[in-house]
MARMILO-845837 format. One line per field, with one value per atom (N, C-alpha, C): residue number from 1; residue in three letters; atom name; x, y, z. Coordinates in steps of 0.1 Angstrom, whole numbers, plus 5000, padded with zeros to 4 digits. Atoms other than C-alpha are relative to their C-alpha. Layout:
<drenvexs>
i c(NUM ...)
aa c(Ala ...)
at c(CA ...)
px c(X ...)
py c(Y ...)
pz c(Z ...)
</drenvexs>
This chain:
<drenvexs>
i c(1 1 1 2 2 2 3 3 3 4 4 4 5 5 5 6 6 6 7 7 7 8 8 8 9 9 9 10 10 10 11 11 11 12 12 12 13 13 13 14 14 14 15 15 15 16 16 16 17 17 17 18 18 18 19 19 19 20 20 20 21 21 21 22 22 22 23 23 23 24 24 24 25 25 25 26 26 26 27 27 27 28 28 28 29 29 29 30 30 30 31 31 31 32 32 32 33 33 33 34 34 34 35 35 35 36 36 36 37 37 37 38 38 38 39 39 39 40 40 40 41 41 41 42 42 42 43 43 43 44 44 44 45 45 45 46 46 46 47 47 47 48 48 48 49 49 49 50 50 50 51 51 51 52 52 52 53 53 53 54 54 54 55 55 55 56 56 56 57 57 57 58 58 58 59 59 59 60 60 60 61 61 61 62 62 62 63 63 63 64 64 64 65 65 65 66 66 66 67 67 67 68 68 68 69 69 69 70 70 70 71 71 71 72 72 72 73 73 73 74 74 74 75 75 75 76 76 76 77 77 77 78 78 78 79 79 79 80 80 80 81 81 81 82 82 82 83 83 83 84 84 84 85 85 85 86 86 86 87 87 87 88 88 88 89 89 89 90 90 90 91 91 91 92 92 92 93 93 93 94 94 94 95 95 95 96 96 96 97 97 97 98 98 98 99 99 99 100 100 100 101 101 101 102 102 102 103 103 103 104 104 104 105 105 105 106 106 106 107 107 107 108 108 108 109 109 109 110 110 110 111 111 111 112 112 112 113 113 113 114 114 114 115 115 115 116 116 116 117 117 117 118 118 118 119 119 119 120 120 120 121 121 121 122 122 122 123 123 123 124 124 124 125 125 125 126 126 126 127 127 127 128 128 128 129 129 129 130 130 130 131 131 131 132 132 132 133 133 133 134 134 134 135 135 135 136 136 136 137 137 137 138 138 138 139 139 139 140 140 140 141 141 141 142 142 142 143 143 143 144 144 144 145 145 145 146 146 146 147 147 147 148 148 148 149 149 149 150 150 150 151 151 151 152 152 152 153 153 153 154 154 154 155 155 155 156 156 156 157 157 157 158 158 158 159 159 159 160 160 160 161 161 161 162 162 162 163 163 163 164 164 164 165 165 165 166 166 166 167 167 167 168 168 168 169 169 169 170 170 170 171 171 171 172 172 172 173 173 173 174 174 174 175 175 175 176 176 176 177 177 177 178 178 178 179 179 179 180 180 180 181 181 181 182 182 182 183 183 183 184 184 184 185 185 185 186 186 186 187 187 187 188 188 188 189 189 189 190 190 190 191 191 191 192 192 192 193 193 193 194 194 194 195 195 195 196 196 196 197 197 197 198 198 198 199 199 199 200 200 200 201 201 201)
aa c(Gln Gln Gln Arg Arg Arg Gln Gln Gln Met Met Met Cys Cys Cys Ile Ile Ile Arg Arg Arg Asp Asp Asp Ser Ser Ser Ser Ser Ser Glu Glu Glu Leu Leu Leu Ser Ser Ser Glu Glu Glu Ala Ala Ala Thr Thr Thr Tyr Tyr Tyr Phe Phe Phe Ala Ala Ala Cys Cys Cys Ile Ile Ile Lys Lys Lys Val Val Val Leu Leu Leu Ser Ser Ser Glu Glu Glu Ser Ser Ser Ile Ile Ile Gly Gly Gly Lys Lys Lys Leu Leu Leu Pro Pro Pro Leu Leu Leu Arg Arg Arg Leu Leu Leu Met Met Met Gln Gln Gln Ala Ala Ala Thr Thr Thr Pro Pro Pro Asp Asp Asp Arg Arg Arg Gly Gly Gly Val Val Val Thr Thr Thr Pro Pro Pro Ala Ala Ala Arg Arg Arg Gly Gly Gly His His His Arg Arg Arg Tyr Tyr Tyr Tyr Tyr Tyr Arg Arg Arg Thr Thr Thr Leu Leu Leu Asn Asn Asn Glu Glu Glu Arg Arg Arg Pro Pro Pro Asn Asn Asn Arg Arg Arg Phe Phe Phe Met Met Met Ser Ser Ser Ala Ala Ala Ser Ser Ser Val Val Val Phe Phe Phe Trp Trp Trp Thr Thr Thr Tyr Tyr Tyr Met Met Met Glu Glu Glu Tyr Tyr Tyr Cys Cys Cys Arg Arg Arg Asn Asn Asn His His His Phe Phe Phe Gly Gly Gly Asn Asn Asn Ala Ala Ala Tyr Tyr Tyr Ala Ala Ala Leu Leu Leu Ile Ile Ile Asp Asp Asp Glu Glu Glu Ser Ser Ser Asp Asp Asp Arg Arg Arg Glu Glu Glu His His His Pro Pro Pro Gln Gln Gln Leu Leu Leu Trp Trp Trp Pro Pro Pro Leu Leu Leu Asp Asp Asp Pro Pro Pro Arg Arg Arg Ser Ser Ser Met Met Met Gln Gln Gln Val Val Val Trp Trp Trp Tyr Tyr Tyr Asp Asp Asp Asp Asp Asp Ala Ala Ala Arg Arg Arg Gln Gln Gln Leu Leu Leu Ser Ser Ser Asp Asp Asp Leu Leu Leu Pro Pro Pro Asp Asp Asp Val Val Val Tyr Tyr Tyr Tyr Tyr Tyr Val Val Val Tyr Tyr Tyr Ser Ser Ser Thr Thr Thr Ala Ala Ala Ala Ala Ala Gly Gly Gly Thr Thr Thr Ile Ile Ile Thr Thr Thr Tyr Tyr Tyr Gly Gly Gly Ser Ser Ser Glu Glu Glu Glu Glu Glu Ile Ile Ile Leu Leu Leu His His His Phe Phe Phe Lys Lys Lys Ser Ser Ser His His His Gln Gln Gln Thr Thr Thr Leu Leu Leu Asp Asp Asp Gly Gly Gly Leu Leu Leu Val Val Val Gly Gly Gly Val Val Val Ser Ser Ser Val Val Val Arg Arg Arg Glu Glu Glu Gln Gln Gln Leu Leu Leu Ala Ala Ala Ser Ser Ser Thr Thr Thr Ile Ile Ile Gln Gln Gln Gly Gly Gly Asn Asn Asn Ile Ile Ile Lys Lys Lys Ala Ala Ala Gln Gln Gln Lys Lys Lys Met Met Met Val Val Val Asn Asn Asn Lys Lys Lys Met Met Met Tyr Tyr Tyr Asp Asp Asp Ser Ser Ser Gly Gly Gly Met Met Met Thr Thr Thr Ala Ala Ala Lys Lys Lys Ala Ala Ala Val Val Val Leu Leu Leu Gln Gln Gln Tyr Tyr Tyr Thr Thr Thr Gly Gly Gly Asn Asn Asn Leu Leu Leu Lys Lys Lys Asp Asp Asp Ala Ala Ala Ser Ser Ser Val Val Val Glu Glu Glu Gln Gln Gln)
at c(N CA C N CA C N CA C N CA C N CA C N CA C N CA C N CA C N CA C N CA C N CA C N CA C N CA C N CA C N CA C N CA C N CA C N CA C N CA C N CA C N CA C N CA C N CA C N CA C N CA C N CA C N CA C N CA C N CA C N CA C N CA C N CA C N CA C N CA C N CA C N CA C N CA C N CA C N CA C N CA C N CA C N CA C N CA C N CA C N CA C N CA C N CA C N CA C N CA C N CA C N CA C N CA C N CA C N CA C N CA C N CA C N CA C N CA C N CA C N CA C N CA C N CA C N CA C N CA C N CA C N CA C N CA C N CA C N CA C N CA C N CA C N CA C N CA C N CA C N CA C N CA C N CA C N CA C N CA C N CA C N CA C N CA C N CA C N CA C N CA C N CA C N CA C N CA C N CA C N CA C N CA C N CA C N CA C N CA C N CA C N CA C N CA C N CA C N CA C N CA C N CA C N CA C N CA C N CA C N CA C N CA C N CA C N CA C N CA C N CA C N CA C N CA C N CA C N CA C N CA C N CA C N CA C N CA C N CA C N CA C N CA C N CA C N CA C N CA C N CA C N CA C N CA C N CA C N CA C N CA C N CA C N CA C N CA C N CA C N CA C N CA C N CA C N CA C N CA C N CA C N CA C N CA C N CA C N CA C N CA C N CA C N CA C N CA C N CA C N CA C N CA C N CA C N CA C N CA C N CA C N CA C N CA C N CA C N CA C N CA C N CA C N CA C N CA C N CA C N CA C N CA C N CA C N CA C N CA C N CA C N CA C N CA C N CA C N CA C N CA C N CA C N CA C N CA C N CA C N CA C N CA C N CA C N CA C N CA C N CA C N CA C N CA C N CA C N CA C N CA C N CA C N CA C N CA C N CA C N CA C N CA C N CA C N CA C N CA C N CA C N CA C)
px c(4998 5767 5006 4995 5772 5003 4996 5792 4998 5003 5779 5005 4995 5795 5015 4986 5830 5004 4996 5848 5015 4986 5881 5002 5001 5885 5014 4987 5923 5000 5000 5921 4988 5013 5885 5000 4999 5896 5006 4994 5913 4988 5012 5887 4998 5002 5894 4997 5002 5896 4986 5013 5864 4989 5010 5845 4999 5000 5856 4993 5006 5846 4985 5014 5813 4992 5007 5804 4999 5001 5813 4990 5009 5795 4985 5014 5763 4995 5004 5762 4996 5004 5762 4988 5011 5737 4987 5012 5712 4996 5003 5714 4990 5009 5685 5006 4995 5694 4989 5011 5671 5004 4998 5670 4991 5007 5660 5000 5000 5650 4996 5004 5647 4989 5011 5615 4998 5001 5607 4989 5012 5574 5001 5000 5580 5014 4986 5618 5006 4994 5638 4991 5009 5616 5005 4996 5620 4995 5003 5621 4993 5006 5597 4996 5004 5587 5012 4988 5623 5002 4999 5631 5011 4990 5661 4997 5003 5644 4998 5001 5633 5012 4987 5666 5009 4991 5686 4995 5005 5663 4994 5007 5645 5007 4995 5658 5009 4990 5690 4999 5002 5684 4990 5011 5658 5004 4995 5680 5004 4994 5691 4992 5006 5675 5010 4991 5690 5010 4991 5704 5011 4990 5721 5010 4991 5735 5010 4990 5750 5009 4991 5764 5011 4990 5781 5010 4992 5794 5010 4991 5809 5010 4990 5825 5011 4990 5842 5009 4992 5853 5011 4990 5871 5009 4992 5883 5008 4993 5893 5005 4996 5898 4991 5009 5872 4987 5012 5836 4994 5005 5820 4986 5014 5784 4997 5004 5772 4986 5013 5744 4993 5007 5720 4987 5012 5695 4993 5007 5682 4985 5014 5648 5001 4998 5648 4992 5009 5619 5003 4996 5634 5014 4985 5672 5004 4995 5692 5015 4986 5726 5005 4995 5747 5014 4987 5777 5010 4990 5809 5012 4988 5839 5012 4989 5866 5013 4988 5893 5001 5001 5882 5000 5001 5883 5013 4989 5910 4996 5004 5908 5011 4991 5924 4996 5002 5928 5006 4996 5929 5005 4994 5952 5006 4995 5966 4989 5012 5930 5000 5001 5931 4986 5014 5895 4990 5010 5879 5008 4994 5886 5003 4998 5883 5006 4994 5905 4989 5010 5883 5005 4997 5884 4992 5007 5875 5002 5000 5867 5000 4999 5879 4997 5004 5861 5002 4997 5873 4990 5009 5849 5005 4996 5851 4999 5002 5840 5009 4991 5865 4999 5000 5868 4989 5010 5842 5005 4995 5851 4988 5011 5828 5005 4996 5829 4997 5002 5829 4986 5014 5792 4992 5007 5783 5003 4995 5800 4999 4999 5795 5013 4987 5829 5002 4998 5834 5014 4987 5870 5002 4997 5885 5006 4995 5898 5014 4986 5934 5001 4998 5944 5014 4987 5978 5000 5000 5967 4987 5013 5932 4990 5009 5916 4996 5002 5920 5003 4998 5916 5010 4992 5940 4992 5009 5923 5006 4996 5925 5010 4991 5941 5014 4987 5969 5008 4994 5975 5005 4997 5976 5004 4997 5990 5009 4991 6018 4993 5007 5996 4990 5010 5968 5006 4993 5991 5006 4994 6009 4989 5011 5976 4995 5005 5965 5010 4990 5998 5000 5001 5995 4988 5012 5959 5002 4998 5970 5009 4992 5997 4992 5008 5972 4991 5009 5948 5007 4993 5975 5003 4997 5983 4987 5012 5946 4998 5002 5945 5009 4991 5975 4998 5003 5959 5009 4992 5980 5013 4987 6011 5009 4990 6043 5007 4993 6060 5015 4985 6097 5006 4992 6123 5012 4989 6147 5010 4989 6180 5009 4992 6199 5012 4988 6235 5006 4995 6240 4995 5005 6233 4989 5012 6198 5002 4998 6212 5009 4992 6234 4993 5006 6228 4994 5005 6223 4987 5013 6195 4989 5011 6177 4995 5004 6176 4990)
py c(4989 5787 4994 5006 5778 5011 4989 5800 4995 5004 5798 5009 4990 5828 5000 5001 5824 5010 4990 5853 4999 5001 5848 5005 4993 5873 5001 4999 5870 4993 5007 5843 5002 4998 5850 5013 4988 5884 4998 5003 5867 4995 5001 5867 4985 5014 5832 4990 5009 5815 5001 4998 5831 4994 5005 5822 4985 5014 5786 4995 5004 5783 5002 4996 5800 4990 5010 5777 4986 5014 5745 5000 5000 5755 5001 4998 5767 4988 5012 5737 4989 5010 5713 5004 4996 5734 4999 5001 5732 4986 5014 5694 4995 5006 5676 4988 5011 5651 4992 5009 5622 4988 5012 5595 4989 5010 5563 4987 5013 5528 4989 5011 5494 4992 5009 5475 4988 5012 5440 5001 4999 5450 5012 4988 5485 5004 4997 5485 5012 4989 5516 5013 4988 5545 5010 4991 5577 4997 5004 5571 5012 4987 5600 4999 5002 5585 5000 5000 5584 5013 4988 5609 5009 4991 5622 5005 4996 5627 5015 4985 5663 5007 4994 5671 5001 5000 5662 5007 4995 5673 5014 4987 5704 5010 4991 5719 4993 5007 5706 5005 4994 5730 5011 4991 5756 5014 4987 5785 4999 5001 5771 4991 5009 5756 4990 5010 5726 5006 4994 5747 5008 4992 5771 4991 5009 5743 4993 5008 5722 5009 4990 5753 5004 4996 5763 4988 5012 5727 4998 5001 5726 5011 4989 5760 4996 5004 5748 4989 5012 5715 5005 4995 5734 5010 4989 5765 4997 5004 5749 4986 5014 5713 4991 5009 5700 5007 4994 5706 4990 5007 5695 5004 4997 5693 4991 5008 5682 4994 5007 5656 5002 4997 5669 4992 5009 5642 5002 4997 5660 4997 5003 5657 4988 5012 5621 5001 4999 5628 5011 4989 5660 5003 4997 5657 5012 4988 5687 4998 4999 5693 5014 4987 5722 5001 4998 5734 5005 4996 5738 5007 4992 5762 4990 5009 5741 5004 4994 5764 4997 5003 5754 4985 5014 5717 4993 5009 5691 4986 5014 5655 4991 5009 5628 4986 5014 5591 4994 5005 5575 4986 5013 5546 4995 5004 5547 4997 5004 5541 5008 4992 5570 5005 4996 5580 4989 5012 5546 4987 5013 5509 4996 5003 5509 5012 4989 5530 5006 4993 5556 5014 4986 5590 5009 4990 5619 5014 4986 5655 5009 4991 5681 5014 4987 5714 5011 4990 5746 5011 4989 5773 5010 4990 5804 4994 5006 5783 4988 5011 5755 4991 5010 5723 4990 5011 5697 4989 5012 5662 4992 5008 5644 4987 5013 5608 5000 5001 5597 4999 5002 5589 5013 4988 5625 5011 4990 5644 4995 5002 5645 5007 4995 5650 4998 5000 5659 5006 4995 5662 5002 4997 5675 4987 5012 5651 4997 5002 5656 4998 5002 5641 4993 5005 5633 4988 5011 5609 4992 5007 5598 5005 4995 5617 5014 4985 5654 5004 4996 5670 5012 4989 5695 5010 4991 5727 5004 4996 5740 5012 4989 5772 4996 5005 5752 4994 5006 5733 5010 4990 5764 5013 4988 5788 5010 4991 5802 5007 4995 5807 5011 4991 5824 5013 4988 5847 5009 4992 5857 5008 4993 5866 5012 4990 5886 5012 4989 5906 5007 4994 5912 5009 4992 5925 5012 4988 5948 5011 4991 5963 5007 4994 5969 5010 4991 5985 5013 4988 6009 5009 4993 6018 5008 4993 6027 5012 4989 6048 5011 4989 6068 5005 4995 6074 4994 5007 6048 5007 4993 6070 4996 5004 6060 5013 4989 6085 4998 5001 6092 5014 4988 6118 5000 4999 6130 5009 4991 6143 5004 4995 6165 5007 4995 6173 5011 4989 6198 5013 4986 6235 5002 4998 6243 5012 4989 6275 4998 5003 6257 5001 4997 6265 4987 5013 6228 4996 5003 6225 5009 4990 6257 4996 5004 6243 4988)
pz c(5010 5386 4987 5012 5350 4990 5009 5326 4986 5013 5291 4989 5010 5274 5000 5002 5260 4990 5009 5244 4998 5003 5227 4986 5013 5198 4993 5006 5191 4987 5012 5165 4991 5007 5156 4992 5008 5143 4986 5013 5114 4991 5008 5086 4995 5006 5070 5011 4988 5104 5005 4995 5116 4991 5009 5084 5000 4999 5086 5013 4987 5123 4999 5001 5116 4991 5009 5086 5007 4994 5105 5011 4988 5137 4996 5004 5120 4992 5008 5096 5010 4990 5126 5007 4993 5144 4993 5008 5115 4998 5003 5112 5011 4991 5128 5007 4992 5156 5005 4997 5159 5009 4992 5186 4994 5006 5169 5008 4993 5181 4990 5009 5164 5006 4995 5168 4991 5009 5156 4990 5009 5139 4991 5008 5126 4995 5004 5120 5008 4993 5129 4999 4999 5141 5010 4990 5160 5014 4987 5197 5007 4995 5205 5015 4986 5238 5010 4991 5251 5007 4992 5278 4995 5006 5259 4986 5014 5226 4999 5001 5233 5004 4996 5250 4989 5011 5220 4988 5012 5193 5001 4999 5206 5010 4990 5239 5010 4991 5256 5014 4987 5285 4999 5000 5295 4994 5006 5281 4985 5014 5247 4992 5009 5217 4995 5005 5200 4990 5010 5172 5006 4993 5195 5008 4992 5217 4992 5008 5190 4992 5006 5172 5009 4990 5204 5003 4997 5210 4988 5011 5175 4999 4999 5179 5010 4990 5211 4996 5004 5196 4990 5009 5168 5006 4996 5185 5012 4988 5218 5000 5002 5206 5007 4993 5230 5004 4995 5239 5011 4988 5272 5003 4995 5284 5012 4988 5318 4998 5001 5318 5014 4988 5344 5000 4999 5355 5014 4988 5386 4999 5004 5369 4990 5008 5356 4987 5012 5332 4990 5009 5318 5002 4998 5317 4991 5007 5305 4998 5003 5290 5001 4997 5302 4994 5005 5282 5010 4990 5302 4992 5006 5295 4998 5002 5279 5007 4994 5294 5014 4985 5329 5003 4999 5323 4999 5000 5330 4999 5001 5319 5006 4993 5340 4998 5000 5335 5013 4987 5369 5000 5001 5362 5013 4987 5397 5010 4992 5411 5013 4988 5435 5003 4998 5429 5000 5001 5423 4999 5001 5424 4986 5015 5386 4993 5008 5363 4991 5008 5346 4996 5004 5329 5009 4992 5352 4995 5005 5344 5012 4988 5369 4994 5004 5364 5010 4991 5380 4999 4999 5392 5011 4990 5414 5014 4987 5443 5003 4998 5438 4988 5010 5417 5002 5000 5408 4991 5007 5397 4995 5006 5373 4994 5006 5362 4985 5015 5325 4996 5004 5326 5003 4997 5337 4990 5010 5308 4986 5014 5271 4995 5004 5256 4985 5014 5219 4997 5002 5208 4985 5014 5175 4994 5007 5149 5003 4996 5161 5015 4986 5194 5002 4997 5209 5009 4990 5236 5000 5001 5226 5010 4990 5255 4997 5002 5247 4986 5014 5213 4999 5003 5197 4992 5007 5186 4986 5013 5150 5001 4999 5161 5005 4996 5178 4988 5012 5146 4990 5010 5125 5006 4992 5151 4992 5007 5129 4989 5011 5099 5004 4996 5118 5006 4994 5138 4989 5011 5106 4993 5007 5089 5009 4991 5120 4999 5001 5119 4987 5013 5082 4999 5001 5086 5009 4991 5115 4992 5008 5092 4989 5010 5064 5006 4993 5089 5003 4997 5100 4988 5013 5064 4996 5003 5059 5009 4990 5091 4997 5003 5079 4985 5013 5045 4989 5010 5027 4997 5002 5031 5011 4990 5048 5004 4994 5071 4998 5001 5063 5002 4998 5071 4990 5010 5043 5006 4995 5055 4988 5011 5030 5005 4994 5036 4991 5009 5007 5004 4998 5005 4991 5008 4993 4991 5008 4978 4988 5012 4953 4987 5013 4917 4994 5005 4909 5007 4993 4935 4995 5004 4924 4986 5013 4889 5001)
</drenvexs>
């Protein structure tokens, strides 16, 4: 079972943040991705005969076009700090790429050599049925430009947490003012006598 729908609307409800994420993601999704090869007689040409050419350029998996797939990957890379895709080679001639939920992924560097004789990076993915461990050759991992350990990226919303949350709170306050007709509710307490001559005047 592969989960491909991620909904996290807290930060995305902030207009500026949403606009930036949208522009970045859709810009990457619109760019063509070509698999090229160098030949001694024709120079660098598209590797149209390569088994990954159509996967990268047209249809990464049977449910997603290349534009949708790469837009989604760029969204995850910025919003969550990391984007992961499983390299599915069950059909060697028609490999597929399946996006994985970044919130369910843990990245481990096995320097203690508990999983293999050679130290390597492993990806532990949590599902409803349990956890699955993938090797570094089975996962495409795209991280954000900011990383603290070289393995896992730091999301934009983590870097700008205070600014984004402040803008969200400010927008909620403005929304409440619109809902109340732009009028503030107040109670005036008067300690004098309304029948005083000075009040009547």
